[in-house]
C-alpha positions as CSV (number, residue, x, y, z in Angstrom):
1,X,-26.8,-3.3,11.9
2,X,-28.3,-0.5,10.0
3,X,-29.5,-0.8,6.4
4,X,-26.6,1.4,5.2
5,X,-24.1,-0.8,7.1
6,X,-25.7,-3.9,5.5
7,X,-25.3,-2.4,2.1
8,X,-21.7,-1.4,2.7
9,X,-20.9,-4.9,4.0
10,X,-22.4,-6.5,0.9
11,X,-20.6,-4.1,-1.4
12,X,-17.3,-4.7,0.3
13,X,-17.8,-8.5,0.5
14,X,-18.4,-8.6,-3.3
15,X,-15.4,-6.3,-4.0
16,X,-13.0,-8.4,-1.8
17,X,-13.7,-11.4,-4.0
18,X,-11.0,-10.1,-6.3
19,X,-8.5,-10.6,-3.5
20,X,-8.9,-14.4,-4.0
21,X,-8.2,-14.1,-7.7
22,X,-5.1,-12.1,-7.0
23,X,-4.0,-14.6,-4.4
24,X,-4.3,-17.3,-7.0
25,X,-2.3,-15.2,-9.4
26,X,0.4,-14.7,-6.7
27,X,0.6,-18.4,-6.0
28,X,0.6,-19.4,-9.7
29,X,3.5,-21.9,-10.5
30,X,4.2,-19.7,-13.6
31,X,5.2,-16.9,-11.3
32,X,4.5,-13.2,-11.9
33,X,4.1,-11.7,-15.4
34,X,7.7,-11.2,-16.7
35,X,8.9,-8.2,-18.5
36,X,9.0,-8.9,-22.2
37,X,12.0,-8.1,-24.3
38,X,11.9,-4.4,-25.3
39,X,9.4,-3.5,-22.6
40,X,9.7,-0.6,-20.2
41,X,10.4,-2.8,-17.2
42,X,12.9,-5.0,-19.1
43,X,14.9,-1.8,-19.8
44,X,14.4,-0.5,-16.3
45,X,15.6,-3.8,-14.7
46,X,18.8,-3.9,-16.8
47,X,19.7,-0.4,-15.7
48,X,18.9,-0.9,-12.0
49,X,20.2,-4.5,-11.7
50,X,20.3,-6.1,-9.2
51,X,17.6,-3.7,-7.8
52,X,14.9,-4.5,-10.4
53,X,12.0,-2.1,-10.7
54,X,9.7,-5.0,-11.7
55,X,10.5,-7.0,-8.5
56,X,9.9,-4.0,-6.3
57,X,6.6,-3.1,-8.0
58,X,5.3,-6.7,-7.9
59,X,6.3,-7.1,-4.3
60,X,4.4,-4.0,-3.4
61,X,1.3,-5.4,-5.2
62,X,1.6,-8.7,-3.4
63,X,1.8,-6.9,0.0
64,X,-1.3,-5.0,-0.9
65,X,-3.1,-8.3,-1.8
66,X,-1.9,-9.9,1.5
67,X,-3.5,-7.1,3.5
68,X,-6.7,-7.3,1.5
69,X,-6.9,-11.1,2.0
70,X,-6.3,-10.7,5.7
71,X,-9.0,-8.0,5.9
72,X,-11.5,-10.4,4.1
73,X,-10.7,-13.2,6.5
74,X,-11.0,-11.1,9.6
75,X,-14.2,-9.4,8.6
76,X,-16.3,-12.2,7.1
77,X,-16.9,-15.7,8.4
78,X,-19.0,-18.0,6.3
79,X,-21.2,-20.0,8.6
80,X,-23.1,-21.8,5.8
81,X,-25.0,-21.2,2.6
82,X,-26.2,-17.7,2.6
83,X,-25.1,-17.0,6.2
84,X,-22.2,-14.8,7.0
85,X,-21.0,-13.4,10.3
86,X,-19.4,-9.9,10.1
87,X,-16.9,-8.8,12.7
88,X,-15.7,-5.2,12.7
89,X,-12.8,-4.2,14.9
90,X,-12.2,-0.8,16.3
91,X,-8.5,-0.5,15.2
92,X,-6.9,-3.6,13.7
93,X,-8.7,-3.8,10.4
94,X,-7.9,-0.2,9.7
95,X,-4.2,-1.2,9.8
96,X,-5.0,-3.7,7.0
97,X,-6.8,-1.0,4.9
98,X,-3.8,1.3,5.5
99,X,-1.3,-1.4,4.5
100,X,-3.3,-2.3,1.4
101,X,-3.5,1.3,0.3
102,X,0.1,2.1,1.0
103,X,1.5,-0.9,-0.9
104,X,-0.7,-0.5,-3.9
105,X,0.2,3.2,-4.0
106,X,3.9,2.3,-3.7
107,X,3.6,0.1,-6.8
108,X,1.8,2.9,-8.7
109,X,4.4,5.4,-7.7
110,X,7.1,3.1,-9.0
111,X,5.4,2.6,-12.3
112,X,3.5,5.7,-13.1
113,X,6.2,7.9,-14.7
114,X,6.6,7.6,-18.5
115,X,10.3,8.5,-17.9
116,X,12.5,5.5,-17.4
117,X,15.2,7.6,-15.7
118,X,12.5,8.6,-13.1
119,X,11.3,5.1,-12.6
120,X,14.9,3.9,-11.9
121,X,15.6,6.8,-9.6
122,X,12.5,6.0,-7.6
123,X,13.5,2.4,-7.3
124,X,16.9,3.4,-6.0
125,X,15.4,5.9,-3.6
126,X,13.4,3.0,-2.1
127,X,16.6,0.8,-2.0
128,X,18.5,3.5,-0.1
129,X,15.7,4.0,2.4
130,X,15.5,0.2,3.0
131,X,19.2,-0.1,3.3
132,X,19.3,2.6,6.0
133,X,16.4,1.0,7.9
134,X,18.2,-2.3,7.8
135,X,21.5,-0.7,8.9
136,X,19.7,0.6,12.0
137,X,18.5,-2.9,12.8
138,X,22.0,-4.2,12.4
139,X,23.3,-1.6,14.8
140,X,20.8,-2.6,17.4
141,X,21.7,-6.3,17.2
142,X,25.4,-5.5,16.9
143,X,25.8,-7.1,13.5
144,X,28.3,-5.6,11.1
145,X,27.2,-4.7,7.6
146,X,28.5,-3.3,4.3
147,X,29.7,0.4,4.7
148,X,26.9,2.8,3.7
149,X,29.3,4.8,1.7
150,X,30.0,1.8,-0.5
151,X,26.3,1.2,-1.0
152,X,25.7,4.8,-2.0
153,X,28.6,4.8,-4.5
154,X,27.1,1.7,-6.1
155,X,23.6,3.3,-6.4
156,X,25.1,6.6,-7.6
157,X,26.9,4.9,-10.5
158,X,23.5,3.8,-11.8
159,X,22.1,7.3,-12.2
160,X,25.2,9.3,-13.2
161,X,24.9,8.4,-16.9
162,X,21.4,10.0,-16.9
163,X,22.7,13.3,-15.6
164,X,20.6,12.9,-12.4
165,X,22.3,14.3,-9.2
166,X,23.1,11.2,-7.1
167,X,22.0,13.2,-4.0
168,X,18.4,12.6,-5.2
169,X,18.8,9.0,-4.1
170,X,18.9,10.2,-0.5
171,X,15.5,11.7,-0.6
172,X,13.4,9.4,1.4
173,X,10.1,8.6,-0.4
174,X,7.1,9.1,1.9
175,X,3.9,7.2,1.8
176,X,2.0,10.5,1.8
177,X,3.6,11.2,-1.6
178,X,2.8,7.8,-2.9
179,X,-0.8,7.8,-1.8
180,X,-1.3,11.2,-3.3
181,X,0.2,10.1,-6.6
182,X,-2.0,7.0,-6.7
183,X,-5.1,9.0,-5.9
184,X,-4.5,11.4,-8.7
185,X,-5.0,8.6,-11.1
186,X,-8.2,7.2,-9.6
187,X,-11.8,8.5,-9.4
188,X,-11.8,9.3,-5.7
189,X,-8.9,11.7,-6.2
190,X,-5.7,12.5,-4.2
191,X,-7.5,14.4,-1.4
192,X,-9.8,11.5,-0.5
193,X,-6.9,8.9,-0.8
194,X,-4.8,10.9,1.6
195,X,-7.7,11.5,4.0
196,X,-8.6,7.8,4.2
197,X,-4.9,6.9,4.6
198,X,-4.4,9.4,7.5
199,X,-7.5,8.4,9.3
200,X,-6.7,4.7,9.0
201,X,-3.1,5.4,10.1
202,X,-4.3,7.3,13.2
203,X,-6.6,4.4,14.2
204,X,-3.8,1.9,13.5
205,X,-1.6,3.8,16.0
206,X,-4.4,3.8,18.6
207,X,-4.3,7.6,18.8
208,X,-6.7,8.9,21.5
209,X,-8.2,11.6,19.4
210,X,-8.6,9.3,16.4
211,X,-10.3,6.6,18.6
212,X,-12.8,9.2,19.8
213,X,-13.1,11.1,16.5
214,X,-13.0,8.5,13.8
215,X,-15.0,5.6,15.4
216,X,-18.7,5.2,15.9
217,X,-19.4,6.1,19.5
218,X,-21.9,6.4,22.3
219,X,-21.2,9.1,24.9
220,X,-22.3,8.1,28.4
221,X,-22.2,9.8,31.8
222,X,-19.2,11.7,33.0
223,X,-16.7,9.6,34.9
224,X,-15.2,12.9,36.2
225,X,-16.0,16.5,35.7
226,X,-15.7,17.2,31.9
227,X,-14.7,13.7,31.1
228,X,-17.5,11.5,29.7
229,X,-17.5,7.8,29.4
230,X,-17.3,6.9,25.7
231,X,-18.1,3.5,24.1
232,X,-16.6,3.1,20.6
233,X,-17.3,0.6,17.9
234,X,-15.8,0.2,14.4
235,X,-16.5,2.9,11.8
236,X,-18.1,0.8,9.0
237,X,-18.2,3.6,6.4
238,X,-14.5,4.4,6.8
239,X,-13.6,0.7,6.8
240,X,-15.7,-0.1,3.7
241,X,-14.9,3.0,1.7
242,X,-11.2,2.8,2.6
243,X,-11.0,-0.8,1.5
244,X,-12.8,-0.1,-1.7
245,X,-10.3,2.6,-2.5
246,X,-7.4,0.3,-1.7
247,X,-8.9,-2.4,-4.0
248,X,-9.1,0.1,-6.9
249,X,-5.5,1.2,-6.2
250,X,-4.3,-2.5,-6.3
251,X,-6.3,-3.0,-9.5
252,X,-4.6,0.0,-11.1
253,X,-1.2,-1.2,-9.9
254,X,-1.6,-4.6,-11.5
255,X,-2.8,-3.0,-14.7
256,X,0.2,-0.7,-14.8
257,X,2.6,-3.6,-14.1
258,X,1.2,-5.6,-16.9
259,X,1.4,-2.7,-19.4
260,X,5.0,-1.9,-18.4
261,X,5.8,-5.6,-18.9
262,X,4.3,-5.6,-22.3
263,X,6.0,-2.4,-23.3
264,X,2.7,-0.5,-23.9
265,X,3.6,1.9,-21.1
266,X,1.5,4.8,-19.8
267,X,-0.5,5.2,-16.6
268,X,-3.9,5.3,-18.1
């Protein structure tokens, strides 16, 4: 372990402490913060019922926290007072960073707009995307479902009074858009958020070029002409910095959620 890696491990270990606080919040008997009467989310939920904006945003935050907690537990093992074993994986933990960042960004994307029409539209776009994905599963297992035309008519009726073209519901929201939107509101910026997300995604998929290009590696002798033997280990700076960015995104998502529940509004 290099001094720089030791510093990154300590920084990340301290930062992941907030995941435990958020897990306690998620498991609180009182449940999640509820939209107050007259708040942005209370109004959004009425308009989008039964596809509440608040439920979707809170679920995205919880999914992010779940990934962060799993990262903490897979990375650090407390062997006793002042003694911690750190285990870095070449691929799996980058899936956790990716999942934490994607879900926190999804919550931010749902909540960031000061326009209630836009927040409701984004919620319905997510619903339509999820309905289509579920329909594909139903088709695979041979289970009948509600006609998609009926589902689209139901969602369309929720946006027609706003003057929004119902066809907008069919635009599938991509995680690249969500991660970019979240990054624009955080110190690291959109470009860094998207870069971290893409690198972690490539490692999560086990891409050959990513495995060689984004991991720490030792190049050995050639096993055949032009093909060297490469030993790879986990990329500590990518893992640590990616997780720190995901934590900041989750913190922003929770802050946004609370403000929308209180009716203060605004993404700042």
